[in-house]
Steps between C-alpha positions, in 0.01 A plus 500: 500500500647843407586739781270794550680830482396769745308789346707799400404818679561866418487714813458876462555659840368857510490530879639825631328697226175688531270511200256789499366426152451195284725661238787484749430130550485433124834681460653287777393162360547573129875431497517194728205336322622592152176675411506637145475870416135471394392311814146599601587605859174373643401197710341315207816528290711389796275201568526394135879538513536300820242230436476452123851600398625601160561864595831493687786259440617564857166405655463202267840364602391452864240271651405743778524878539499645854487874564561631853379846603450684826143552617511877461408756238268344245555157652337609827182573307211264445344698218378358170832557322697312765253212502538475121880505529497228767270294279754526217743306722242245614597219264718202580799658323519824697478660843488855627611505863428821692707500819392698808739772607688420816 
């Protein structure tokens, strides 16, 4: 029986940064996730990139994408935009972890 290889994981650690707007968050993840210039910068586009693939070679080359943020700024909010963003990470291939400030 062939050995199972552990899933590959890309970790993007953005703790220590405060995001006051979603644009700041999109700017911060664009490089590490290899998002193309014309990326939609909205939760639906991110969900498609993370779950369906075919948008970013970087994302597609990993089994799991994990993004760490501090629970402050926009990530302390429970508004509609933040719920949509959290939903974009809700698949089996991705996680958005908002850490409480200590």
